[in-house]
N, C-alpha and C positions, 0 to 999 in steps of 0.2 A: 638182351637185358633192355627192359623199359626204363626210360630215364625218370628220376624223382622229381615231378613236378607237379603243380596243381592241375594240370589237363591230363595226367596220366590215368588217373583211376576213371573219369568218365568216358575216356577214350577206350579203356579195356571194357567196361560195362557196354558201350556201343557196340563193340566188335562181337561180344558176347550176343547181344540182342539180334545182330545181323545174321549170325550163324544161326540162332533159333528160328529166326524168320525163315531162313532158307530150308531149315529142316522141316518148319511147318509146312512150306510152300510145296515139298516133295510130298509129304503126308496127304496134303489136300488134294493135291493132283492124283495121286495113287487112289485115293478113296472115291473121289467122284467122276473119275475120267470116264468110267463106263456108264455113268448117268448123265453125262452132258447131253443137253437136249438143244437144238437150234434155237436161238434166241435167248440163251442162257449164259451167264458169265459167272465166274468165281474166282477167287485169289486169296490173297494173303494182306494183312496189314502188318507193317513194320514203320513206326513213326516214333518220334520224339514229340513230346507236347509240353507246352509251357505251363508253369505253375500260375498261381493268382498274381505274381510278381512280375509276369511277362518274359520270364527266363526259362530256358529248358529245365524240366522237372521230372517228367515221366517217360518210361519207355512203354509204348504200346505195340503189342503182337498178338496176333489172331488170324481169323480166317472170316470170309464173307462169301455169300452167293446172290445172284441177282438173276431170278427167274422171269421168263415171259418178257423180256426186256422190250420187245417190239409190240406188246399189247397195251391197252389202255388200262390194266391193272397189274402191273409187274409186282412181284414180291421181292423184298430185299431182307435178308437176314445177315447178322454179323455175331460173333462171339470174340471176344479179345481180353486179353490180360493187360493189366497196367501194374507198373512196379516203379518205384522212384529210382533215380539215378543212382543212389547208395545203396539199391537192393532191399529197401524197407518196404512197408505197405503195400505188399502185392494183395490185388483183388481183380474180380473178373466182371465184364459187362456184356449184356446181350442187347441188340437192336432187332425187334420184331415189328410185324403188323404194319408195315409202310403202307401208306396211302398215297398215291401220287395225285399231285393237284396239277391240273392242266396238262399240257404237252409236253415232252423234252426239248428242251433248247439246244439247237444244234449250231456249233460255231467252229470252223475249220474241222480239225479231227476230234473236237470233244463234244460229247454230248451231256446234258445236265438234267438230272430228274430232281424235281422238287417236290416235298410232300411232307407228311408227318408220320412219326413212328412211335412206338413204346420202346423206352431205354430204362434199362435196369440200372438204379443206382442203389447206394447203401440203404437209404431210408425206403426202398421199395421201387418199383416201376413207375415211371412217368409217363403219361399217356400224352398224346397230340403234341409232341416235341417236333419243332420243324427241323427237318434235315435237308441236306442237298448231296446227291451222289453225282459224282463227274467221272465219267469214262474218259480218258485222255489217250486217243489213240488205240491201238491194239494191246497196249501194255500196262499204262499207268491208270490209277484211280485215286479219286480223293473223296473223303467224306467230312461234311460240315455238320456240327451238331449245334444247334442253339443254345449259345451260353446261357441267355438269360432264363430259358427252362431248366438248366442242368447247374445252376450256380456256378457256372464257369468250370465245371470240373473237368472237361476236356480241354481247357486251355482257350486261347484266343485264335488258334490257327486250325487248318483242316487236318483231318488223321489221313495218312497216305498210305497206299499199298500198291499191289501189282495185280494185274490179272494174268491167270495161270492159262497158258495156251496148250491144249491138248493137241496131238498129232495123230 
């Protein structure tokens, strides 16, 4: 039995989100494993994002793919759902049309790809949104979306996810 305290409800929601993210991960892996190409990465997003007050307010869960990573024009796409910690206000976002600027920055086991993309918001798609995709080693990833161009919709921290490894 879960003790009744002010932290129990968010903990349950976080646990449900984690299970949903794992299930999404297995679905994504099975759907694209046959299509995996050299120089391509894909995975899931499972993150908590802050609200406008700087405190955790949103659960983010979805999938992403990054093709032609080793080229001068890689393509990044993501589709993810957002829902408030209390289960209200569910909605979906997409990130498409990534255009890399410059070359990837490599530091230790991380590679950072900066550029712009189109981000879907409630009011419609916003083009030219600065984003930063960071692949951290063979497992982790983060996605930073410029808060100035998106009215801080995704909070003030990166969205985190994992890279799915196909054997």
